[in-house]
TIBANU-857689 format. One record per residue: residue number from 1; z, y, x of N, C-alpha, C in turn. Coordinates in pm, whole numbers, plus 50000, padded with zeros to 5 digits. Layout:
N
(r NUM; (Z; Y; X); (Z; Y; X); (Z; Y; X))
...
END
This chain:
261
(r 1; (03317; 79130; 68135); (03413; 79162; 68241); (03549; 79103; 68206))
(r 2; (03612; 79040; 68301); (03744; 78983; 68279); (03846; 79097; 68268))
(r 3; (03920; 79099; 68155); (04016; 79207; 68131); (04125; 79211; 68237))
(r 4; (04167; 79093; 68286); (04272; 79090; 68387); (04223; 79147; 68519))
(r 5; (04097; 79117; 68553); (04040; 79174; 68676); (04026; 79325; 68666))
(r 6; (03999; 79374; 68543); (03987; 79518; 68520); (04120; 79588; 68546))
(r 7; (04231; 79519; 68516); (04363; 79579; 68536); (04415; 79562; 68679))
(r 8; (04340; 79491; 68762); (04383; 79464; 68899); (04347; 79582; 68990))
(r 9; (04439; 79680; 68998); (04416; 79800; 69077); (04460; 79776; 69220))
(r 10; (04386; 79835; 69313); (04425; 79833; 69454); (04472; 79974; 69493))
(r 11; (04523; 79988; 69615); (04567; 80119; 69664); (04450; 80217; 69669))
(r 12; (04333; 80165; 69704); (04213; 80250; 69710); (04180; 80305; 69572))
(r 13; (04195; 80224; 69469); (04168; 80270; 69333); (04264; 80382; 69293))
(r 14; (04390; 80369; 69331); (04489; 80472; 69299); (04455; 80602; 69369))
(r 15; (04416; 80593; 69497); (04377; 80713; 69571); (04253; 80776; 69509))
(r 16; (04159; 80690; 69467); (04037; 80737; 69403); (04069; 80816; 69277))
(r 17; (04156; 80762; 69194); (04195; 80828; 69069); (04265; 80961; 69099))
(r 18; (04352; 80963; 69200); (04424; 81085; 69237); (04326; 81195; 69281))
(r 19; (04228; 81159; 69365); (04132; 81257; 69414); (04046; 81312; 69301))
(r 20; (04007; 81225; 69209); (03929; 81270; 69092); (04013; 81366; 69008))
(r 21; (04143; 81335; 68991); (04232; 81421; 68913); (04246; 81559; 68978))
(r 22; (04258; 81561; 69111); (04267; 81690; 69183); (04139; 81770; 69167))
(r 23; (04024; 81702; 69180); (03895; 81769; 69164); (03880; 81827; 69025))
(r 24; (03916; 81747; 68924); (03907; 81792; 68785); (04001; 81911; 68760))
(r 25; (04118; 81907; 68824); (04214; 82017; 68808); (04155; 82148; 68861))
(r 26; (04092; 82143; 68978); (04037; 82264; 69036); (03916; 82314; 68957))
(r 27; (03834; 82224; 68908); (03721; 82266; 68825); (03773; 82334; 68697))
(r 28; (03877; 82276; 68638); (03937; 82336; 68519); (03993; 82474; 68550))
(r 29; (04059; 82489; 68666); (04114; 82619; 68704); (04005; 82724; 68717))
(r 30; (03886; 82684; 68766); (03777; 82777; 68785); (03716; 82823; 68654))
(r 31; (03708; 82734; 68555); (03640; 82769; 68430); (03737; 82809; 68320))
(r 32; (03869; 82796; 68345); (03968; 82832; 68244); (03957; 82980; 68209))
(r 33; (03954; 83009; 68079); (03945; 83147; 68033); (03803; 83200; 68024))
(r 34; (03703; 83118; 68055); (03563; 83159; 68045); (03494; 83076; 67938))
(r 35; (03372; 83119; 67903); (03296; 83045; 67801); (03257; 82907; 67852))
(r 36; (03259; 82889; 67985); (03220; 82761; 68043); (03322; 82651; 68017))
(r 37; (03442; 82687; 67972); (03546; 82586; 67950); (03504; 82487; 67842))
(r 38; (03435; 82536; 67738); (03389; 82446; 67631); (03285; 82348; 67682))
(r 39; (03197; 82395; 67771); (03097; 82307; 67830); (03164; 82203; 67918))
(r 40; (03264; 82247; 67994); (03338; 82155; 68081); (03405; 82045; 68000))
(r 41; (03471; 82082; 67891); (03537; 81983; 67805); (03435; 81886; 67747))
(r 42; (03320; 81939; 67706); (03214; 81854; 67651); (03164; 81753; 67753))
(r 43; (03149; 81798; 67879); (03103; 81708; 67985); (03204; 81597; 68008))
(r 44; (03332; 81631; 68010); (03437; 81531; 68030); (03434; 81427; 67919))
(r 45; (03415; 81472; 67795); (03412; 81379; 67681); (03291; 81284; 67692))
(r 46; (03173; 81343; 67723); (03052; 81260; 67735); (03066; 81161; 67851))
(r 47; (03121; 81206; 67964); (03140; 81118; 68079); (03236; 81004; 68046))
(r 48; (03346; 81036; 67976); (03444; 80933; 67939); (03380; 80832; 67843))
(r 49; (03297; 80881; 67750); (03228; 80792; 67656); (03131; 80700; 67731))
(r 50; (03062; 80757; 67831); (02968; 80680; 67912); (03039; 80566; 67985))
(r 51; (03151; 80596; 68049); (03225; 80493; 68122); (03284; 80388; 68028))
(r 52; (03325; 80431; 67908); (03379; 80337; 67811); (03273; 80237; 67767))
(r 53; (03151; 80286; 67743); (03043; 80196; 67702); (03006; 80099; 67815))
(r 54; (03019; 80144; 67941); (02994; 80055; 68053); (03098; 79944; 68060))
(r 55; (03224; 79980; 68042); (03333; 79882; 68047); (03319; 79779; 67936))
(r 56; (03277; 79824; 67816); (03265; 79737; 67701); (03133; 79657; 67701))
(r 57; (03048; 79686; 67801); (02923; 79611; 67812); (02819; 79652; 67710))
(r 58; (02825; 79775; 67658); (02726; 79824; 67561); (02608; 79883; 67640))
(r 59; (02516; 79797; 67682); (02413; 79834; 67778); (02316; 79940; 67725))
(r 60; (02276; 79929; 67600); (02175; 80021; 67547); (02229; 80164; 67540))
(r 61; (02344; 80181; 67474); (02401; 80315; 67460); (02445; 80369; 67595))
(r 62; (02492; 80278; 67684); (02534; 80319; 67817); (02417; 80372; 67898))
(r 63; (02301; 80306; 67889); (02183; 80351; 67962); (02133; 80484; 67908))
(r 64; (02143; 80504; 67775); (02098; 80630; 67715); (02186; 80747; 67761))
(r 65; (02319; 80727; 67752); (02410; 80834; 67793); (02402; 80858; 67944))
(r 66; (02386; 80749; 68022); (02370; 80763; 68166); (02246; 80842; 68203))
(r 67; (02136; 80817; 68133); (02013; 80893; 68156); (02032; 81040; 68124))
(r 68; (02106; 81067; 68015); (02133; 81206; 67978); (02215; 81276; 68086))
(r 69; (02315; 81206; 68141); (02400; 81265; 68244); (02321; 81296; 68370))
(r 70; (02228; 81209; 68406); (02149; 81230; 68527); (02050; 81344; 68511))
(r 71; (01980; 81347; 68395); (01882; 81453; 68371); (01952; 81588; 68355))
(r 72; (02073; 81585; 68296); (02145; 81710; 68270); (02211; 81770; 68392))
(r 73; (02207; 81701; 68508); (02273; 81751; 68627); (02214; 81883; 68673))
(r 74; (02081; 81894; 68669); (02015; 82019; 68711); (02054; 82133; 68618))
(r 75; (02058; 82105; 68488); (02097; 82209; 68391); (02242; 82253; 68415))
(r 76; (02328; 82158; 68449); (02468; 82191; 68474); (02484; 82281; 68596))
(r 77; (02403; 82256; 68699); (02408; 82340; 68819); (02371; 82484; 68784))
(r 78; (02272; 82500; 68695); (02231; 82634; 68653); (02341; 82701; 68570))
(r 79; (02399; 82626; 68477); (02502; 82681; 68389); (02627; 82719; 68467))
(r 80; (02665; 82635; 68562); (02789; 82656; 68637); (02766; 82717; 68774))
(r 81; (02657; 82790; 68793); (02627; 82841; 68927); (02736; 82933; 68980))
(r 82; (02795; 83018; 68895); (02902; 83105; 68941); (03026; 83025; 68977))
(r 83; (03060; 82927; 68892); (03178; 82845; 68918); (03161; 82760; 69044))
(r 84; (03039; 82706; 69064); (03012; 82627; 69184); (03025; 82714; 69309))
(r 85; (02974; 82838; 69301); (02986; 82930; 69414); (03133; 82959; 69446))
(r 86; (03213; 82979; 69342); (03356; 83004; 69362); (03425; 82884; 69425))
(r 87; (03388; 82763; 69377); (03450; 82642; 69428); (03417; 82623; 69576))
(r 88; (03290; 82640; 69612); (03249; 82624; 69752); (03314; 82729; 69840))
(r 89; (03327; 82852; 69787); (03393; 82958; 69863); (03540; 82924; 69884))
(r 90; (03603; 82867; 69780); (03744; 82830; 69791); (03763; 82721; 69895))
(r 91; (03672; 82621; 69894); (03682; 82512; 69992); (03656; 82563; 70132))
(r 92; (03554; 82649; 70146); (03518; 82700; 70278); (03620; 82795; 70335))
(r 93; (03697; 82862; 70248); (03793; 82961; 70297); (03933; 82904; 70311))
(r 94; (03949; 82774; 70281); (04082; 82715; 70291); (04125; 82707; 70437))
(r 95; (04246; 82753; 70463); (04301; 82749; 70597); (04418; 82652; 70599))
(r 96; (04402; 82539; 70665); (04506; 82438; 70669); (04595; 82453; 70794))
(r 97; (04586; 82570; 70858); (04660; 82588; 70982); (04809; 82595; 70961))
(r 98; (04851; 82630; 70838); (04994; 82643; 70813); (05031; 82579; 70682))
(r 99; (05157; 82542; 70669); (05206; 82480; 70546); (05193; 82575; 70429))
(r 100; (05219; 82702; 70457); (05214; 82800; 70349); (05075; 82812; 70290))
(r 101; (04973; 82823; 70376); (04836; 82836; 70327); (04790; 82709; 70259))
(r 102; (04834; 82593; 70312); (04795; 82466; 70249); (04849; 82458; 70107))
(r 103; (04976; 82491; 70089); (05037; 82482; 69956); (04990; 82594; 69865))
(r 104; (04941; 82702; 69924); (04888; 82810; 69841); (04766; 82763; 69764))
(r 105; (04684; 82679; 69826); (04564; 82627; 69759); (04598; 82512; 69665))
(r 106; (04707; 82440; 69695); (04752; 82334; 69606); (04879; 82381; 69536))
(r 107; (04860; 82474; 69441); (04972; 82544; 69380); (05067; 82451; 69307))
(r 108; (05014; 82342; 69251); (05100; 82254; 69175); (05191; 82173; 69265))
(r 109; (05173; 82181; 69398); (05260; 82111; 69491); (05350; 82203; 69572))
(r 110; (05337; 82336; 69551); (05410; 82427; 69638); (05558; 82428; 69606))
(r 111; (05636; 82465; 69705); (05780; 82470; 69689); (05821; 82602; 69629))
(r 112; (05925; 82599; 69549); (05977; 82721; 69489); (06027; 82814; 69599))
(r 113; (05989; 82941; 69585); (06036; 83041; 69678); (05961; 83044; 69810))
(r 114; (05857; 82963; 69825); (05784; 82960; 69950); (05700; 83085; 69969))
(r 115; (05638; 83133; 69860); (05555; 83251; 69868); (05626; 83371; 69806))
(r 116; (05588; 83489; 69851); (05648; 83613; 69800); (05572; 83654; 69675))
(r 117; (05643; 83675; 69566); (05579; 83713; 69441); (05528; 83857; 69447))
(r 118; (05411; 83878; 69390); (05353; 84013; 69385); (05432; 84100; 69289))
(r 119; (05462; 84222; 69331); (05536; 84316; 69247); (05441; 84377; 69144))
(r 120; (05416; 84301; 69040); (05321; 84343; 68937); (05369; 84468; 68865))
(r 121; (05499; 84478; 68841); (05554; 84594; 68769); (05527; 84724; 68844))
(r 122; (05539; 84720; 68978); (05512; 84840; 69057); (05365; 84879; 69049))
(r 123; (05277; 84778; 69048); (05133; 84805; 69038); (05100; 84868; 68903))
(r 124; (05155; 84812; 68796); (05127; 84864; 68662); (05183; 85006; 68646))
(r 125; (05303; 85028; 68698); (05364; 85163; 68690); (05278; 85265; 68763))
(r 126; (05227; 85228; 68880); (05140; 85318; 68955); (05011; 85346; 68878))
(r 127; (04954; 85242; 68817); (04831; 85260; 68738); (04857; 85352; 68618))
(r 128; (04973; 85337; 68554); (05007; 85425; 68441); (05013; 85570; 68483))
(r 129; (05082; 85597; 68593); (05096; 85735; 68640); (04962; 85792; 68685))
(r 130; (04881; 85710; 68750); (04748; 85757; 68791); (04659; 85779; 68669))
(r 131; (04678; 85697; 68565); (04603; 85717; 68442); (04638; 85849; 68375))
(r 132; (04765; 85886; 68380); (04809; 86012; 68319); (04748; 86134; 68388))
(r 133; (04724; 86120; 68519); (04664; 86231; 68594); (04513; 86212; 68616))
(r 134; (04457; 86107; 68555); (04316; 86074; 68569); (04274; 86060; 68716))
(r 135; (04356; 85986; 68786); (04327; 85955; 68927); (04259; 85819; 68933))
(r 136; (04137; 85816; 68980); (04063; 85690; 68987); (04124; 85594; 69086))
(r 137; (04124; 85465; 69051); (04180; 85364; 69140); (04113; 85230; 69117))
(r 138; (04105; 85151; 69224); (04049; 85015; 69217); (04137; 84924; 69303))
(r 139; (04204; 84830; 69236); (04299; 84741; 69303); (04254; 84597; 69285))
(r 140; (04243; 84524; 69394); (04203; 84382; 69391); (04322; 84298; 69436))
(r 141; (04360; 84201; 69354); (04472; 84112; 69385); (04417; 83974; 69418))
(r 142; (04440; 83930; 69540); (04388; 83800; 69585); (04467; 83686; 69523))
(r 143; (04398; 83575; 69498); (04465; 83452; 69454); (04438; 83342; 69557))
(r 144; (04350; 83248; 69528); (04323; 83138; 69621); (04213; 83170; 69722))
(r 145; (04105; 83233; 69676); (03991; 83258; 69763); (04021; 83365; 69868))
(r 146; (03973; 83343; 69988); (03989; 83441; 70094); (03904; 83565; 70066))
(r 147; (03959; 83683; 70094); (03887; 83808; 70078); (03855; 83872; 70213))
(r 148; (03858; 83792; 70319); (03832; 83844; 70453); (03694; 83908; 70463))
(r 149; (03598; 83855; 70388); (03461; 83906; 70397); (03446; 84047; 70341))
(r 150; (03541; 84092; 70258); (03538; 84231; 70211); (03644; 84316; 70281))
(r 151; (03754; 84256; 70321); (03860; 84330; 70390); (03809; 84392; 70519))
(r 152; (03715; 84324; 70584); (03662; 84373; 70711); (03584; 84504; 70696))
(r 153; (03544; 84537; 70573); (03468; 84660; 70550); (03559; 84783; 70538))
(r 154; (03691; 84760; 70529); (03784; 84871; 70512); (03881; 84883; 70627))
(r 155; (03991; 84952; 70601); (04096; 84972; 70701); (04208; 84872; 70677))
(r 156; (04237; 84790; 70776); (04341; 84690; 70761); (04480; 84754; 70775))
(r 157; (04573; 84704; 70696); (04712; 84746; 70706); (04799; 84634; 70652))
(r 158; (04926; 84651; 70663); (05018; 84550; 70611); (05145; 84623; 70569))
(r 159; (05149; 84660; 70441); (05261; 84738; 70390); (05303; 84685; 70254))
(r 160; (05431; 84676; 70232); (05483; 84621; 70107); (05448; 84712; 69989))
(r 161; (05420; 84649; 69875); (05380; 84723; 69756); (05498; 84802; 69699))
(r 162; (05473; 84932; 69676); (05564; 85015; 69599); (05479; 85110; 69515))
(r 163; (05536; 85161; 69409); (05462; 85254; 69323); (05419; 85380; 69399))
(r 164; (05508; 85446; 69475); (05468; 85568; 69548); (05357; 85542; 69650))
(r 165; (05363; 85426; 69718); (05260; 85396; 69818); (05122; 85388; 69753))
(r 166; (05112; 85316; 69642); (04983; 85302; 69573); (04932; 85438; 69524))
(r 167; (05023; 85520; 69470); (04982; 85652; 69423); (04934; 85740; 69537))
(r 168; (05001; 85732; 69651); (04963; 85816; 69765); (04828; 85773; 69822))
(r 169; (04797; 85642; 69816); (04669; 85594; 69867); (04554; 85650; 69785))
(r 170; (04570; 85649; 69652); (04461; 85691; 69564); (04467; 85840; 69528))
(r 171; (04562; 85913; 69587); (04568; 86058; 69564); (04434; 86120; 69605))
(r 172; (04384; 86211; 69524); (04247; 86262; 69540); (04220; 86321; 69679))
(r 173; (04319; 86380; 69742); (04298; 86439; 69874); (04332; 86344; 69988))
(r 174; (04368; 86220; 69954); (04401; 86123; 70057); (04275; 86068; 70122))
(r 175; (04274; 86051; 70254); (04155; 85995; 70321); (04134; 85847; 70288))
(r 176; (04233; 85783; 70222); (04223; 85641; 70191); (04181; 85613; 70047))
(r 177; (04162; 85717; 69967); (04145; 85696; 69822); (04010; 85636; 69786))
(r 178; (03910; 85655; 69871); (03775; 85608; 69837); (03764; 85458; 69867))
(r 179; (03720; 85380; 69769); (03707; 85236; 69787); (03821; 85162; 69720))
(r 180; (03832; 85034; 69751); (03931; 84949; 69685); (04049; 84918; 69777))
(r 181; (04161; 84886; 69715); (04278; 84835; 69785); (04287; 84685; 69761))
(r 182; (04313; 84608; 69865); (04327; 84463; 69852); (04474; 84426; 69870))
(r 183; (04525; 84346; 69776); (04665; 84304; 69778); (04671; 84153; 69794))
(r 184; (04753; 84107; 69887); (04779; 83965; 69905); (04930; 83943; 69902))
(r 185; (04975; 83849; 69819); (05118; 83828; 69797); (05179; 83961; 69753))
(r 186; (05270; 84017; 69829); (05333; 84143; 69789); (05302; 84254; 69889))
(r 187; (05184; 84245; 69953); (05150; 84343; 70056); (05009; 84398; 70037))
(r 188; (04994; 84527; 70065); (04862; 84590; 70070); (04807; 84559; 70209))
(r 189; (04695; 84487; 70214); (04642; 84440; 70342); (04515; 84514; 70384))
(r 190; (04457; 84594; 70294); (04337; 84669; 70330); (04314; 84782; 70231))
(r 191; (04263; 84893; 70281); (04226; 85007; 70197); (04082; 85048; 70229))
(r 192; (04025; 85132; 70144); (03887; 85180; 70160); (03788; 85063; 70171))
(r 193; (03815; 84958; 70096); (03731; 84838; 70102); (03607; 84855; 70015))
(r 194; (03495; 84815; 70068); (03368; 84819; 69994); (03346; 84683; 69929))
(r 195; (03330; 84683; 69798); (03315; 84558; 69723); (03169; 84537; 69681))
(r 196; (03129; 84410; 69662); (02995; 84384; 69610); (02984; 84429; 69465))
(r 197; (02877; 84498; 69433); (02857; 84552; 69298); (02779; 84453; 69213))
(r 198; (02828; 84429; 69092); (02761; 84336; 69000); (02634; 84397; 68943))
(r 199; (02533; 84313; 68925); (02407; 84355; 68862); (02401; 84313; 68716))
(r 200; (02514; 84269; 68661); (02518; 84224; 68523); (02477; 84337; 68428))
(r 201; (02373; 84313; 68348); (02319; 84416; 68259); (02403; 84436; 68132))
(r 202; (02491; 84341; 68104); (02571; 84350; 67982); (02688; 84448; 67995))
(r 203; (02715; 84497; 68116); (02824; 84593; 68135); (02784; 84725; 68071))
(r 204; (02865; 84779; 67980); (02830; 84905; 67912); (02805; 85019; 68012))
(r 205; (02713; 85106; 67978); (02673; 85215; 68068); (02786; 85314; 68095))
(r 206; (02887; 85317; 68004); (02997; 85412; 68024); (03083; 85376; 68145))
(r 207; (03071; 85254; 68194); (03148; 85212; 68311); (03069; 85240; 68438))
(r 208; (03138; 85294; 68537); (03073; 85333; 68661); (03081; 85227; 68770))
(r 209; (03067; 85273; 68896); (03062; 85182; 69009); (03195; 85111; 69032))
(r 210; (03307; 85176; 69002); (03436; 85108; 69019); (03441; 84982; 68935))
(r 211; (03401; 84994; 68809); (03406; 84879; 68720); (03305; 84772; 68762))
(r 212; (03187; 84815; 68805); (03086; 84718; 68849); (03130; 84647; 68976))
(r 213; (03199; 84719; 69064); (03251; 84656; 69186); (03361; 84556; 69151))
(r 214; (03445; 84590; 69054); (03551; 84498; 69012); (03493; 84372; 68950))
(r 215; (03389; 84388; 68869); (03321; 84271; 68811); (03257; 84188; 68921))
(r 216; (03197; 84256; 69020); (03129; 84186; 69129); (03222; 84098; 69211))
(r 217; (03339; 84151; 69249); (03431; 84073; 69333); (03495; 83959; 69255))
(r 218; (03518; 83979; 69125); (03577; 83871; 69045); (03475; 83768; 69001))
(r 219; (03346; 83801; 69010); (03241; 83701; 68989); (03231; 83607; 69109))
(r 220; (03248; 83662; 69228); (03229; 83586; 69350); (03356; 83515; 69398))
(r 221; (03472; 83560; 69354); (03599; 83499; 69393); (03688; 83486; 69270))
(r 222; (03804; 83424; 69289); (03898; 83410; 69178); (04003; 83522; 69176))
(r 223; (03974; 83632; 69246); (04067; 83744; 69250); (04074; 83816; 69116))
(r 224; (04176; 83901; 69103); (04195; 83984; 68984); (04171; 84130; 69021))
(r 225; (04126; 84211; 68926); (04097; 84350; 68957); (04151; 84443; 68848))
(r 226; (04209; 84554; 68893); (04257; 84659; 68803); (04184; 84788; 68837))
(r 227; (04139; 84857; 68733); (04068; 84983; 68752); (04133; 85091; 68668))
(r 228; (04151; 85209; 68728); (04194; 85327; 68652); (04075; 85421; 68649))
(r 229; (04029; 85455; 68529); (03911; 85540; 68514); (03943; 85684; 68549))
(r 230; (03858; 85743; 68632); (03875; 85883; 68670); (03837; 85976; 68556))
(r 231; (03752; 85928; 68465); (03706; 86010; 68353); (03803; 86006; 68234))
(r 232; (03852; 85888; 68200); (03935; 85872; 68080); (04082; 85844; 68111))
(r 233; (04111; 85796; 68231); (04248; 85758; 68264); (04287; 85621; 68211))
(r 234; (04194; 85550; 68147); (04223; 85419; 68089); (04226; 85312; 68198))
(r 235; (04311; 85211; 68177); (04325; 85100; 68271); (04243; 84982; 68221))
(r 236; (04166; 84921; 68310); (04088; 84801; 68278); (04134; 84687; 68365))
(r 237; (04133; 84568; 68306); (04172; 84445; 68378); (04054; 84349; 68374))
(r 238; (04013; 84301; 68492); (03895; 84214; 68501); (03930; 84085; 68574))
(r 239; (03888; 83974; 68514); (03910; 83841; 68571); (03787; 83757; 68544))
(r 240; (03742; 83681; 68643); (03623; 83595; 68630); (03501; 83674; 68585))
(r 241; (03491; 83799; 68631); (03375; 83881; 68599); (03373; 83934; 68457))
(r 242; (03483; 83922; 68385); (03488; 83966; 68245); (03608; 84057; 68221))
(r 243; (03590; 84151; 68128); (03699; 84241; 68090); (03799; 84165; 68003))
(r 244; (03926; 84177; 68037); (04033; 84112; 67961); (04102; 84217; 67875))
(r 245; (04107; 84193; 67745); (04166; 84289; 67653); (04318; 84274; 67647))
(r 246; (04387; 84386; 67628); (04533; 84385; 67616); (04575; 84504; 67530))
(r 247; (04691; 84490; 67465); (04739; 84593; 67373); (04806; 84709; 67445))
(r 248; (04892; 84677; 67541); (04967; 84779; 67613); (04995; 84730; 67755))
(r 249; (05061; 84814; 67833); (05085; 84779; 67973); (05183; 84663; 67987))
(r 250; (05271; 84644; 67889); (05363; 84530; 67894); (05286; 84399; 67884))
(r 251; (05190; 84396; 67791); (05108; 84275; 67777); (05021; 84256; 67901))
(r 252; (04970; 84368; 67958); (04890; 84360; 68078); (04970; 84299; 68193))
(r 253; (05093; 84346; 68211); (05180; 84290; 68317); (05204; 84142; 68296))
(r 254; (05225; 84103; 68171); (05247; 83962; 68140); (05124; 83877; 68172))
(r 255; (05006; 83930; 68141); (04882; 83857; 68169); (04862; 83837; 68319))
(r 256; (04886; 83942; 68397); (04867; 83933; 68541); (04967; 83835; 68602))
(r 257; (05092; 83843; 68561); (05194; 83751; 68613); (05158; 83606; 68581))
(r 258; (05105; 83584; 68461); (05064; 83449; 68421); (04947; 83400; 68506))
(r 259; (04851; 83489; 68532); (04733; 83452; 68612); (04766; 83429; 68759))
(r 260; (04877; 83485; 68805); (04915; 83469; 68945); (05001; 83345; 68969))
(r 261; (05041; 83277; 68861); (05124; 83157; 68876); (05044; 83044; 68940))
END
């Protein structure tokens, strides 16, 4: 291959590279923080090695690695089935009707101050107080994926987040306390929401339906979930279908704020 011809990029090539970069960015966002991230990095390295051998004209090694990539495609679909489901859900739920929703899905292009930041401190304070009184609670914080398919199972509302509001919703005698609360941006948009329950057998038996529902919704979407145990008063944080460990509520608030960026 002529080296000068290899360096002769067209506008189409630049667009091609940009689209691949965007796709890789979203795949990385889906697997970041999970065990699949190591597999993803390994695939990128093998793919880059494969293309390098093609450019250098190393036909034998290129054909071997290419064969491995083709045969391994089925295995990759099995390994990444949850991530693929999340990606397809994200693409299918994207609403390009407004600038705000468009930039919400392309976070690295959004303008500063365009979206309202979630009042994480108010949520954590409410969870602390409910934990002290052993008031059970399940809070789902939306990110990129639409939660319309679960919001429709509950009561829709649109009220700004405050600590007293969250406590009053989950108060034991409140008609709204049963089920989950869904939060989008800085607003409670649904209460008494029924979530899909995870069938994952690795979840310890000491965790009840609230925790299984939190694992279920975070397996199917990129949302975040907070649970206050009615039995122990302990707060749990779940992301990507997995429990996230934290030392105290300050670290928990920091983790949530980081995940919402």
